[in-house]
PAZAPA-4460 file (N, C-alpha, C; in steps of 0.05 Angstrom, whole numbers, plus 32768, in hexadecimal, padded with zeros to 4 digits):
% residues 294
    n_x    n_y    n_z   ca_x   ca_y   ca_z    c_x    c_y    c_z   seq   type   mol
   8149   7F3B   8140   8130   7F3F   812F   812D   7F23   811D     1      X     A
   8118   7F18   811C   8115   7F01   810D   8119   7F04   80EE     2      X     A
   8129   7EF2   80E7   812D   7EF2   80C8   811B   7EEC   80B6     3      X     A
   8117   7EFB   80A2   8105   7EF5   808F   8111   7EE9   8075     4      X     A
   8102   7ED6   8067   8109   7ECE   804C   810F   7EE0   8038     5      X     A
   8125   7EDD   802A   812B   7EF2   8011   8114   7EF0   7FFA     6      X     A
   810F   7F06   7FED   80FE   7EFD   7FD3   8110   7EF1   7FC0     7      X     A
   8107   7EDD   7FB4   8113   7ECE   7FA2   8119   7EDC   7F85     8      X     A
   8132   7EDF   7F7F   8138   7EE9   7F62   812D   7EDD   7F4B     9      X     A
   8131   7EC2   7F4D   8127   7EB1   7F38   8113   7E9E   7F45    10      X     A
   80F9   7E9B   7F39   80E4   7E8C   7F45   80E2   7E6F   7F34    11      X     A
   80D9   7E5A   7F43   80D5   7E40   7F37   80BE   7E46   7F27    12      X     A
   80AC   7E56   7F2A   808F   7E55   7F21   8096   7E66   7F01    13      X     A
   8082   7E5B   7EEF   8086   7E69   7ED2   8083   7E87   7ED2    14      X     A
   8097   7E8E   7EC4   8093   7EAB   7EBD   808B   7EAF   7E9C    15      X     A
   8081   7EC7   7E96   807C   7ECC   7E79   8097   7EC7   7E68    16      X     A
   8094   7EB5   7E53   80AD   7EB3   7E47   80B4   7EC6   7E36    17      X     A
   80AB   7EE0   7E32   80B1   7EF4   7E20   80C5   7F04   7E31    18      X     A
   80C5   7F03   7E49   80D8   7F16   7E5D   80DB   7F06   7E79    19      X     A
   80F6   7F0E   7E84   80FA   7F02   7E9A   80F8   7F13   7EB5    20      X     A
   80F7   7F11   7ECC   80F6   7F1F   7EE0   810F   7F33   7EE1    21      X     A
   8122   7F2C   7ED5   8136   7F40   7ED6   8133   7F55   7EC0    22      X     A
   8128   7F50   7EAE   8125   7F62   7E96   810E   7F75   7E9F    23      X     A
   80FA   7F70   7EAC   80E5   7F80   7EB1   80F1   7F90   7ECB    24      X     A
   8102   7F83   7EDF   810B   7F92   7EF4   811D   7FAD   7EE9    25      X     A
   812D   7FA2   7ED5   8140   7FB7   7EC8   812D   7FCC   7EB9    26      X     A
   8119   7FC8   7EB0   8109   7FE0   7EA1   80F8   7FEE   7EB9    27      X     A
   80F1   7FE2   7ECD   80EA   7FF4   7EE4   8101   8003   7EF0    28      X     A
   8117   7FFD   7EF1   812E   8010   7EFF   8136   8023   7EEA    29      X     A
   8137   801A   7ECC   813C   802F   7EB8   8129   8044   7EB8    30      X     A
   8112   803F   7EBE   80F9   8056   7EC1   8100   8066   7ED7    31      X     A
   8105   805D   7EED   810A   806A   7F04   8121   807C   7F01    32      X     A
   8138   8071   7EF4   8154   8081   7EF1   814E   8097   7EDC    33      X     A
   8139   809B   7ED2   8134   80B0   7EBE   8129   80CA   7ECE    34      X     A
   8121   80C2   7EE9   8111   80D7   7EFA   8120   80DB   7F14    35      X     A
   8132   80C9   7F18   813A   80CD   7F37   8157   80BF   7F32    36      X     A
   816E   80CF   7F3F   8189   80C8   7F40   8193   80BC   7F59    37      X     A
   81A8   80AD   7F57   81B7   80A4   7F70   81A4   809A   7F85    38      X     A
   8194   8088   7F7D   8181   8077   7F91   8187   8059   7F93    39      X     A
   817F   804F   7FAA   817F   8031   7FAD   8162   802B   7FAF    40      X     A
   8159   8013   7FA2   8141   8008   7FA1   813C   7FEA   7FAC    41      X     A
   812E   7FE7   7FBF   8127   7FCD   7FCB   8110   7FC5   7FC4    42      X     A
   810A   7FB1   7FB7   80EB   7FA6   7FB0   80E6   7F92   7FCA    43      X     A
   80CE   7F8F   7FD4   80C3   7F81   7FEB   80A9   7F72   7FDE    44      X     A
   80A3   7F73   7FC3   808B   7F67   7FB9   808C   7F67   7F9C    45      X     A
   8091   7F50   7F8C   8090   7F50   7F71   807C   7F40   7F64    46      X     A
   806D   7F4A   7F53   8056   7F37   7F49   8053   7F3B   7F29    47      X     A
   8053   7F24   7F1D   804A   7F24   7EFF   8030   7F18   7EFD    48      X     A
   801A   7F23   7EF6   7FFF   7F18   7EF9   7FFC   7F0E   7EDA    49      X     A
   7FF4   7EF2   7ED9   7FEE   7EE0   7EEE   7FFD   7ECE   7EF6    50      X     A
   8019   7ECE   7EF1   8029   7EB6   7EF1   8037   7EB1   7F0C    51      X     A
   8046   7EC7   7F1A   8053   7EC6   7F2F   8052   7EDE   7F40    52      X     A
   8057   7ED5   7F5A   8058   7EEE   7F6D   8069   7EE7   7F87    53      X     A
   8074   7EFA   7F93   8086   7EF6   7FA8   8088   7F12   7FBA    54      X     A
   808E   7F10   7FD1   8091   7F27   7FE2   8099   7F1F   7FFC    55      X     A
   80A3   7F32   800E   80AC   7F2C   8028   8095   7F2A   803C    56      X     A
   807F   7F33   8036   8066   7F37   8048   8055   7F20   8044    57      X     A
   804F   7F1A   802D   803C   7F03   8027   8037   7EFF   8008    58      X     A
   802B   7EE6   8003   8028   7EDE   7FE9   8010   7EF1   7FDE    59      X     A
   8014   7EFA   7FC3   8000   7F06   7FB6   7FF1   7EF8   7FA7    60      X     A
   7FD7   7EF8   7FA5   7FC7   7EE9   7F93   7FCC   7EF0   7F75    61      X     A
   7FC8   7EDB   7F64   7FCB   7EDD   7F47   7FB1   7EE0   7F38    62      X     A
   7FB7   7EF2   7F1F   7F9E   7EF5   7F10   7FA5   7EF0   7EF7    63      X     A
   7F91   7EF7   7EE0   7F99   7EF2   7EC5   7FA0   7F0C   7EB7    64      X     A
   7FAF   7F23   7EC5   7FB7   7F34   7EBA   7FD4   7F2C   7EAB    65      X     A
   7FE1   7F41   7E9D   7FF9   7F39   7E92   800D   7F55   7E98    66      X     A
   800F   7F5C   7EB0   801E   7F74   7EB5   8032   7F6D   7ED0    67      X     A
   8044   7F80   7ED8   8054   7F7D   7EEE   804F   7F90   7F06    68      X     A
   804F   7F86   7F20   804C   7F99   7F37   8064   7F93   7F46    69      X     A
   806E   7FAD   7F4E   8082   7FAE   7F60   807A   7FC2   7F7B    70      X     A
   8085   7FB4   7F93   8082   7FC5   7FA8   809D   7FC9   7FB2    71      X     A
   80A6   7FE5   7FB4   80C3   7FED   7FB7   80C6   8002   7FCC    72      X     A
   80DE   8001   7FD6   80E4   8019   7FE7   80FE   8024   7FD7    73      X     A
   80F9   803F   7FD5   810F   8050   7FC3   8119   8062   7FD8    74      X     A
   8138   8060   7FD9   8147   8070   7FEC   8159   8083   7FDF    75      X     A
   8154   809B   7FDF   8164   80AF   7FD3   8168   80C9   7FE0    76      X     A
   8178   80D6   7FDC   8181   80F1   7FE8   816B   8107   7FDA    77      X     A
   8165   811A   7FE7   8159   8132   7FDA   8140   812E   7FCC    78      X     A
   812F   811B   7FD3   8118   8118   7FC4   8105   812F   7FC2    79      X     A
   80F7   8138   7FAA   80E6   814A   7FAA   80CC   8145   7FB7    80      X     A
   80BB   815A   7FB6   809F   8153   7FC4   808F   8145   7FAD    81      X     A
   8083   8134   7FB8   806C   8123   7FAB   807B   8111   7F97    82      X     A
   8092   810D   7F9F   80A3   80F6   7F92   8092   80D8   7F8E    83      X     A
   8087   80D0   7FA4   807A   80B6   7FA0   8062   80B6   7F8D    84      X     A
   8052   80C8   7F8F   803A   80C8   7F7C   8045   80CC   7F60    85      X     A
   805A   80DB   7F58   8064   80E5   7F41   8071   80CC   7F36    86      X     A
   8084   80BE   7F43   8093   80A6   7F3A   807D   808D   7F34    87      X     A
   806B   808A   7F44   8056   8078   7F3D   8049   807C   7F22    88      X     A
   803E   8095   7F1D   8034   809B   7F04   8046   8095   7EEE    89      X     A
   805F   80A2   7EF0   8072   80A4   7EDB   8078   8084   7ED3    90      X     A
   807B   8072   7EE8   8083   8059   7EE2   806B   804B   7ED0    91      X     A
   8055   804F   7ED8   803E   8045   7EC7   803A   804E   7EAD    92      X     A
   803F   806A   7EAB   803D   8077   7E8C   8055   806E   7E7C    93      X     A
   806D   806A   7E87   8084   8069   7E76   8083   8047   7E72    94      X     A
   8079   8038   7E7F   8074   801C   7E78   805B   8013   7E6C    95      X     A
   804C   802A   7E62   8032   8025   7E53   8021   8015   7E65    96      X     A
   8023   8013   7E82   8012   8009   7E93   801A   7FF0   7E9A    97      X     A
   802E   7FE4   7E91   8035   7FC9   7E95   8045   7FC2   7EAE    98      X     A
   804F   7FDB   7EBA   8058   7FD7   7ED6   804D   7FE9   7EE7    99      X     A
   8041   7FDE   7EFC   8038   7FED   7F13   804C   7FEE   7F2D   100      X     A
   804A   8002   7F38   8058   8002   7F54   804D   800C   7F69   101      X     A
   8055   8003   7F81   804D   800F   7F98   8066   801C   7FA9   102      X     A
   806D   8035   7FA6   8087   803F   7FAE   8086   804D   7FCB   103      X     A
   8099   8049   7FDA   809E   8053   7FF1   80BC   8063   7FEC   104      X     A
   80B7   807A   7FED   80D3   808A   7FEB   80DB   809C   7FFF   105      X     A
   80F2   8098   800B   80FE   80A5   8021   811D   80AD   801E   106      X     A
   8123   80BF   802C   8143   80C6   802D   814F   80B5   8042   107      X     A
   816A   80AF   8040   8176   80A2   8052   8172   80B0   8074   108      X     A
   8174   80C9   806F   816F   80D9   808C   8153   80D2   8095   109      X     A
   813F   80D1   8087   8123   80D1   808A   811F   80B6   809A   110      X     A
   812C   809F   808D   812C   8086   809B   8138   8082   80B6   111      X     A
   8151   8090   80B9   8161   808F   80D1   8150   809A   80E7   112      X     A
   8140   80AE   80E3   8136   80C0   80F5   8117   80B5   80F9   113      X     A
   8112   80A1   80EC   80F4   8098   80EE   80EE   808B   810A   114      X     A
   80D5   808D   8110   80CA   8082   8129   80D0   8061   812B   115      X     A
   80CA   8058   8143   80D2   803B   814A   80C6   8025   8134   116      X     A
   80A7   802F   8130   809D   801D   8121   80A5   8019   8102   117      X     A
   80AD   8030   80FA   80B5   8036   80DE   80D1   802B   80DB   118      X     A
   80E2   802A   80F0   80FB   801C   80EC   80F5   7FFB   80E8   119      X     A
   80E3   7FF3   80F9   80DB   7FD6   80F2   80D7   7FD2   80D7   120      X     A
   80C2   7FE4   80CC   80C0   7FDD   80AE   80D6   7FE2   809C   121      X     A
   80E9   7FF4   809D   80FE   7FF9   808F   8112   7FE3   8092   122      X     A
   8111   7FD8   80A9   8129   7FC2   80AE   811F   7FAA   80A1   123      X     A
   8104   7FA5   80A1   80FB   7F8B   8095   80FF   7F8C   8076   124      X     A
   80F6   7FA4   8069   80FC   7FA7   804E   811A   7FA7   8047   125      X     A
   812C   7FB3   8053   8149   7FB6   804D   8151   7F99   8053   126      X     A
   814D   7F89   8066   815B   7F73   806D   8150   7F5B   8059   127      X     A
   8133   7F5D   8052   8129   7F46   8044   811E   7F4D   802A   128      X     A
   811E   7F66   8021   8114   7F6E   8004   8130   7F68   7FF6   129      X     A
   812B   7F6B   7FDB   813E   7F67   7FC3   814C   7F82   7FBC   130      X     A
   8165   7F88   7FBF   8172   7F9F   7FB7   8175   7F9C   7F9B   131      X     A
   8166   7FAC   7F8A   8168   7FA6   7F6B   8177   7FC1   7F5D   132      X     A
   817D   7FD6   7F6E   818C   7FEB   7F65   8198   7FFB   7F79   133      X     A
   81B1   8004   7F77   81C1   8018   7F88   81CC   800A   7F9E   134      X     A
   81D5   8015   7FB3   81E9   800D   7FC6   81D6   8009   7FDF   135      X     A
   81E0   7FF4   7FF0   81D3   7FED   8007   81D5   8007   801D   136      X     A
   81C4   8017   801C   81C8   8032   802D   81CB   8028   804A   137      X     A
   81BA   8014   8051   81B9   800D   806D   81D2   8006   807D   138      X     A
   81E4   7FFD   806F   81FF   7FF4   8077   820F   8009   8088   139      X     A
   820C   8020   807B   821B   8038   807F   820C   804B   8093   140      X     A
   81F2   804C   808E   81E3   8068   809A   81C9   805E   80A8   141      X     A
   81BC   804B   80A4   81A5   8042   80B2   81A7   8037   80C9   142      X     A
   81BC   8025   80D3   81C1   8019   80EA   81A4   800C   80F8   143      X     A
   8198   7FF8   80EA   8182   7FEB   80F1   8185   7FD1   8101   144      X     A
   819F   7FCA   8105   81A4   7FB3   8113   819C   7FAF   8133   145      X     A
   819A   7FC6   813C   8190   7FC2   815B   8179   7FD3   815D   146      X     A
   8161   7FC8   8150   8147   7FD3   8155   8139   7FD6   816D   147      X     A
   812C   7FEA   8174   811D   7FF1   818E   8106   7FD9   8190   148      X     A
   80FB   7FCE   81A4   80E4   7FBF   81A3   80CE   7FCB   8194   149      X     A
   80C0   7FB7   818B   80A3   7FC1   817A   8092   7FCD   818E   150      X     A
   8087   7FE2   818A   8072   7FEC   819C   8055   7FE4   8197   151      X     A
   8051   7FCE   81A2   8039   7FC0   819A   801B   7FCE   81A5   152      X     A
   8021   7FDC   81BF   800B   7FEC   81C7   8007   8005   81B6   153      X     A
   801B   8011   81AA   8016   8027   819A   8007   801F   817F   154      X     A
   800F   8008   8176   7FFF   7FFA   815F   7FE7   7FF4   815F   155      X     A
   7FDE   7FEA   8179   7FC6   7FE5   817F   7FB4   7FF9   8184   156      X     A
   7FBB   800E   8190   7FAF   8029   8194   7FA9   803A   817A   157      X     A
   7FBA   8039   8167   7FBC   8046   814B   7FA5   8038   813F   158      X     A
   7FA6   801E   813F   7F93   8009   812A   7F79   800D   8133   159      X     A
   7F75   800D   8154   7F5B   800E   815D   7F4C   8029   8156   160      X     A
   7F5E   8040   8158   7F53   8059   814E   7F49   8058   8132   161      X     A
   7F58   8050   8122   7F51   804E   8106   7F33   8040   8103   162      X     A
   7F33   8027   810F   7F1B   8019   810D   7F01   8028   8119   163      X     A
   7F0A   8039   812F   7EF6   804A   813E   7EE9   805E   812A   164      X     A
   7EFB   806C   811C   7EF2   8081   8107   7EE3   8073   80EE   165      X     A
   7EED   805D   80E9   7EDF   8053   80D2   7EC3   8049   80D9   166      X     A
   7EC2   803D   80EF   7EA7   8035   80FB   7E91   804E   80FF   167      X     A
   7EA1   8062   8108   7E8F   807D   810C   7E87   8086   80ED   168      X     A
   7E98   8086   80DC   7E8F   808E   80BF   7E77   807A   80B5   169      X     A
   7E7C   805F   80BB   7E67   8050   80B3   7E4C   8054   80C0   170      X     A
   7E4F   805B   80D9   7E35   8062   80E7   7E2A   807E   80DB   171      X     A
   7E38   808E   80D3   7E2F   80A5   80C7   7E20   80A1   80AC   172      X     A
   7E2D   808D   8099   7E25   8089   8084   7E07   807A   8086   173      X     A
   7E07   8067   8099   7DEE   805A   809C   7DD6   806B   80A8   174      X     A
   7DDC   807E   80B8   7DC5   808F   80C7   7DBE   80AB   80B8   175      X     A
   7DD1   80B5   80AC   7DCC   80D3   80A6   7DC1   80D3   808C   176      X     A
   7DB7   80EA   8083   7DAE   80F0   8064   7DC0   8100   8059   177      X     A
   7DDB   80FE   805E   7DEB   8112   8051   7DEF   8112   8033   178      X     A
   7DF4   812A   8027   7DF8   812C   8007   7E0D   8116   8002   179      X     A
   7E0D   8111   7FE6   7E19   80FF   7FD9   7E3B   8102   7FDC   180      X     A
   7E42   811C   7FDB   7E5C   8122   7FE0   7E66   811B   7FFA   181      X     A
   7E5B   8123   800E   7E62   811D   802B   7E65   80FF   802F   182      X     A
   7E50   80F0   8023   7E52   80D2   8025   7E67   80C7   8016   183      X     A
   7E6E   80D3   7FFF   7E88   80C7   7FF1   7EA0   80CD   8003   184      X     A
   7E9E   80E2   8011   7EB7   80E8   8020   7EBA   80D6   803A   185      X     A
   7EA2   80D1   8045   7EA0   80B6   8058   7EA9   809F   804E   186      X     A
   7E9F   8097   803A   7EAB   807F   8031   7ECB   8081   802B   187      X     A
   7ED0   8095   801F   7EF1   8095   801B   7EFE   8093   8039   188      X     A
   7EF1   80A1   804E   7EFF   80A1   8068   7F01   8082   8076   189      X     A
   7EE9   8078   8070   7EE7   805A   8077   7EFE   8047   806E   190      X     A
   7F02   8046   8053   7F16   8039   8043   7F32   8042   804F   191      X     A
   7F37   805F   8050   7F4F   8065   8055   7F5A   805F   8072   192      X     A
   7F48   8060   8083   7F4D   805A   809E   7F55   803B   80A3   193      X     A
   7F43   802B   8094   7F48   800F   8099   7F61   8003   808A   194      X     A
   7F6C   8010   806F   7F85   8010   8066   7F9C   8015   8079   195      X     A
   7F98   802D   8084   7FAE   8038   8096   7FB1   8026   80AF   196      X     A
   7F9C   801A   80B6   7F9D   8006   80CE   7FAD   7FED   80C6   197      X     A
   7FA6   7FE3   80AE   7FB1   7FCA   80A4   7FD0   7FCB   80A3   198      X     A
   7FD8   7FE5   8096   7FF0   7FE7   8092   8005   7FE9   80AB   199      X     A
   7FF5   7FF5   80BD   8005   7FF9   80D3   8007   7FE1   80E9   200      X     A
   7FF1   7FD0   80E8   7FF6   7FB6   80F6   8002   7FA3   80E8   201      X     A
   8001   7FA5   80D0   8013   7F8E   80C2   8031   7F95   80BA   202      X     A
   8035   7FAB   80B4   804F   7FB9   80AD   805B   7FCA   80C0   203      X     A
   804A   7FD6   80D1   8054   7FE8   80E5   805B   8003   80D7   204      X     A
   804F   800E   80C4   8052   8020   80B1   803B   8037   80AC   205      X     A
   8044   804F   80AE   8032   8066   80A3   803A   8070   808C   206      X     A
   802A   806A   8075   8034   8077   805C   8033   8092   8058   207      X     A
   8045   809C   804A   804A   80BB   8043   803B   80C3   802C   208      X     A
   802A   80AF   8020   801D   80B9   8005   8001   80AB   800C   209      X     A
   7FEB   80BA   800B   7FD1   80B1   8012   7FBC   80AB   8000   210      X     A
   7FC4   80AC   7FE4   7FAF   80AA   7FD1   7FA3   808B   7FD8   211      X     A
   7F87   808A   7FD2   7F79   8072   7FD9   7F81   8059   7FCD   212      X     A
   7F84   805B   7FB0   7F90   8048   7FA2   7FAB   803C   7FAC   213      X     A
   7FBB   804E   7FB5   7FD7   804A   7FBF   7FD4   8039   7FD9   214      X     A
   7FC4   803E   7FEB   7FBE   802E   8003   7FB5   8017   8000   215      X     A
   7FA0   8013   7FE9   7F92   7FF9   7FE6   7FA7   7FE3   7FDA   216      X     A
   7FB9   7FEF   7FC6   7FCF   7FE0   7FBB   7FE2   7FD5   7FD0   217      X     A
   7FEC   7FEA   7FE0   7FFD   7FE1   7FF7   7FF1   7FC8   8009   218      X     A
   7FDC   7FD0   8010   7FC8   7FBA   8021   7FC4   7F9F   8015   219      X     A
   7FC4   7FA2   7FFC   7FBF   7F86   7FEC   7FD9   7F74   7FF4   220      X     A
   7FEE   7F7D   7FFF   8003   7F6C   8009   7FFF   7F5A   801E   221      X     A
   7FE7   7F64   802F   7FE1   7F57   8045   7FC8   7F47   8044   222      X     A
   7FB9   7F50   8037   7F9B   7F45   8034   7F90   7F48   8016   223      X     A
   7F7E   7F30   8011   7F76   7F33   7FF2   7F5D   7F47   7FF7   224      X     A
   7F55   7F50   8009   7F3C   7F60   800B   7F3A   7F78   7FF8   225      X     A
   7F51   7F86   7FF7   7F51   7F9D   7FE4   7F4D   7F94   7FC7   226      X     A
   7F57   7F80   7FC2   7F51   7F79   7FA4   7F3A   7F6B   7F9E   227      X     A
   7F2B   7F5F   7FB6   7F10   7F52   7FB3   7EFC   7F6F   7FAD   228      X     A
   7F00   7F81   7FBC   7EEA   7F9A   7FBE   7EF4   7FAD   7FAA   229      X     A
   7F0B   7FB1   7FA4   7F10   7FC7   7F93   7F23   7FC5   7F7A   230      X     A
   7F3C   7FBB   7F80   7F52   7FBC   7F70   7F4A   7FA6   7F53   231      X     A
   7F3D   7F92   7F5E   7F38   7F7E   7F49   7F17   7F79   7F45   232      X     A
   7F08   7F8B   7F51   7EEC   7F86   7F4E   7EE1   7F95   7F38   233      X     A
   7ED7   7F8A   7F23   7ECB   7F94   7F09   7EB3   7FAD   7F13   234      X     A
   7EA8   7FA9   7F29   7E90   7FB8   7F32   7E9F   7FD5   7F39   235      X     A
   7EB6   7FD9   7F43   7EC5   7FED   7F4A   7ECC   7FFC   7F31   236      X     A
   7EBB   800A   7F25   7EC0   8017   7F0A   7EC5   8034   7F10   237      X     A
   7EC7   8048   7EF8   7ECD   8062   7EFE   7EBD   8072   7F0F   238      X     A
   7EA5   806E   7F0A   7E92   807C   7F1D   7E93   8077   7F39   239      X     A
   7E96   805E   7F40   7E96   8056   7F5F   7EB8   805E   7F67   240      X     A
   7EC7   805F   7F59   7EE3   8066   7F5E   7EE1   8086   7F66   241      X     A
   7ED5   8094   7F54   7ED2   80B1   7F5C   7EC4   80B4   7F77   242      X     A
   7EB2   80A4   7F7E   7EA4   80AB   7F94   7EB5   80A4   7FAC   243      X     A
   7EBF   808C   7FAB   7ED1   8086   7FC4   7EEA   8094   7FC7   244      X     A
   7EF2   80A2   7FB0   7F0C   80B0   7FB3   7F05   80CE   7FB8   245      X     A
   7EEC   80D6   7FC4   7EE7   80ED   7FCA   7EF6   80F7   7FE4   246      X     A
   7F06   810A   7FDF   7F18   8116   7FF6   7F0E   8129   8001   247      X     A
   7F1A   8133   801B   7F0E   814B   802A   7F12   8167   8019   248      X     A
   7F24   8167   8006   7F28   8180   7FF7   7F10   8183   7FE5   249      X     A
   7F02   816B   7FDB   7EF0   816F   7FCA   7ED7   817C   7FD5   250      X     A
   7ED3   817A   7FF1   7EBE   8187   7FFA   7EBD   81A1   7FFE   251      X     A
   7ED0   81AF   7FF3   7ED4   81CC   7FF2   7EC8   81DA   7FD9   252      X     A
   7EC5   81C8   7FC4   7EBA   81D5   7FA7   7EAD   81C3   7F99   253      X     A
   7EA7   81AB   7FA0   7E96   819C   7F8D   7E7A   819B   7F92   254      X     A
   7E69   8197   7F81   7E4B   8197   7F86   7E45   8181   7F94   255      X     A
   7E32   818A   7FAD   7E29   8176   7FBE   7E1B   815D   7FB4   256      X     A
   7E0C   815C   7F9D   7DFF   8149   7F93   7E0A   813D   7F7C   257      X     A
   7E25   813F   7F7C   7E36   8134   7F63   7E34   8116   7F5B   258      X     A
   7E2A   8106   7F6C   7E2A   80E9   7F69   7E0F   80DA   7F67   259      X     A
   7E0D   80CB   7F53   7DF3   80BE   7F4D   7DED   80AD   7F66   260      X     A
   7DD2   80AA   7F6E   7DCB   809C   7F84   7DD4   807E   7F84   261      X     A
   7DD1   8075   7F6B   7DDA   8057   7F67   7DF6   804E   7F67   262      X     A
   7E08   8061   7F62   7E21   8062   7F65   7E2A   8064   7F84   263      X     A
   7E1C   8075   7F90   7E1F   8078   7FAE   7E17   805B   7FBF   264      X     A
   7E02   8051   7FB3   7DF7   8038   7FC1   7E0C   8023   7FBD   265      X     A
   7E18   8022   7FA1   7E2B   800B   7F9C   7E47   8015   7FAC   266      X     A
   7E4E   8029   7FA9   7E67   802E   7FBA   7E64   802C   7FDA   267      X     A
   7E51   802E   7FE5   7E49   802C   7FFF   7E4C   800D   8004   268      X     A
   7E42   7FFB   7FF2   7E42   7FDE   7FF6   7E5F   7FD4   7FF5   269      X     A
   7E6F   7FE1   7FE2   7E89   7FD8   7FE1   7E9A   7FDF   7FFA   270      X     A
   7E97   7FF4   8005   7EA9   8001   801B   7E9E   7FF1   8035   271      X     A
   7E82   7FF0   8036   7E7D   7FDF   8050   7E83   7FC2   8051   272      X     A
   7E7F   7FB6   803A   7E8C   7F98   8039   7EA7   7F9C   803F   273      X     A
   7EB7   7FAC   8031   7ED4   7FB0   8039   7EDE   7FB0   8055   274      X     A
   7ECC   7FC3   8064   7ECE   7FC6   8085   7EC7   7FAC   8090   275      X     A
   7EB3   7FA0   808A   7EAB   7F87   8097   7EC0   7F73   8097   276      X     A
   7ED1   7F72   8080   7EE2   7F5B   807E   7EFE   7F65   8089   277      X     A
   7F01   7F81   8086   7F1C   7F8B   808E   7F21   7F8F   80AC   278      X     A
   7F0E   7F94   80BC   7F0E   7F9A   80D8   7F15   7F81   80E5   279      X     A
   7F0C   7F68   80E0   7F14   7F53   80EE   7F2D   7F47   80E9   280      X     A
   7F3C   7F4D   80D0   7F52   7F4A   80C9   7F68   7F59   80DB   281      X     A
   7F61   7F76   80DD   7F74   7F84   80EC   7F72   7F79   810A   282      X     A
   7F5C   7F77   8115   7F52   7F6E   8132   7F65   7F53   8134   283      X     A
   7F66   7F3F   8122   7F76   7F26   8124   7F91   7F2A   8127   284      X     A
   7F9D   7F3E   8114   7FB5   7F46   8113   7FBF   7F50   812E   285      X     A
   7FAE   7F61   8137   7FB6   7F70   8152   7FB9   7F59   8167   286      X     A
   7FA4   7F43   8168   7FA4   7F2E   817D   7FC0   7F21   8179   287      X     A
   7FC9   7F1E   815E   7FE1   7F0F   815A   7FFB   7F1E   8165   288      X     A
   7FF8   7F36   8164   8010   7F46   816E   800F   7F47   818F   289      X     A
   7FF8   7F45   819B   7FF8   7F44   81B2   7FFF   7F29   81BD   290      X     A
   7FFC   7F15   81B4   8005   7EF9   81B9   8022   7EFC   81BA   291      X     A
   802D   7F06   81A5   804A   7F09   81A4   8058   7F13   81B9   292      X     A
   804B   7F2A   81C3   8051   7F3B   81DA   8055   7F2F   81EF   293      X     A
   8041   7F16   81F4   8046   7F09   820E   8058   7EF6   820E   294      X     A
***
C-alpha cells in the first residue's frame, strides 16, 4: 500500500503563543478519559483556526476562529450505544466550545471484521495518523498489512447511486408543491446522500453516525464546499439549519407548514448550490480512481 506522510507533531507555522499543540491535545485526551477507559486515539486531522492545519487526507483551510478541531479514530472495547454522538457533545461542552472533534469510534473486533473498503480506511488512519493516546492496537489485533485490493467498482456503484437519489430529490423539490416539512426532508436527503458519496469515494468509509453536521465536518477534510455553503456560511443560521436538518422521524409528528416560505427558499438555494459543486467533485474523484485501476 502506498505510504502516506505522517501528521507533523510540531509545525513550522505559528501557533497561538498561549498554548501548544501538545497542551491542547492533552486537554482533548483528558476530557475523553473522563468518559471512556482503556482506549487508543489516532488523530488524522488537527486544526487551530486560524493559524495552522494538518491532516493525512488534505490541507484544511484556515479562518479567523480561535479554537481547535480534531478528527480522530477512537478504538476501545465495550463501547456503549451512541458513543460517537455523546463524546462529541461532551468534548465541546467540557472545553467550553474551544475543542471540536469529528470522532470515529470502533472496537478492535469491529475493525478486524470490517469490509474491504473500511479496512483501507482504517489502515490509512492507523499507519499515517498520529497515535496520541493508548497502545497501537493494530500491531496485535488488526493485521492490516496485507490488504485486499480496493474494490473500485463497488465504490463507483455506491457513489453513483447516492448521486441518483440526490438528483431525484432535487427534481421533486423543483417540480412538486409539497408542504414545507416534506421539502425540508428532501433537502436533508440531498445533503446527506452527497456527503456519504464524498466520504466513500475519498476515504472508502461509511460513517456509523449520520447527523448532518457530523457528515459535513467529516467531508470538509476533502473539499471546501461544506464550509462554503454551511459550516462557515453566515447565511446558514438557526432557522435554515432547522429546515435542512429535517429527518424522516420528524415527518411523523411535526406540523406540515412549520417552516416559513423565505426560509425554505434560502435553504433550497444553499442545498442546490451545494449539489451543483459536490456532484462534479465526486465524479472527478471516481474518474481518478478508475484511472488508477487501469
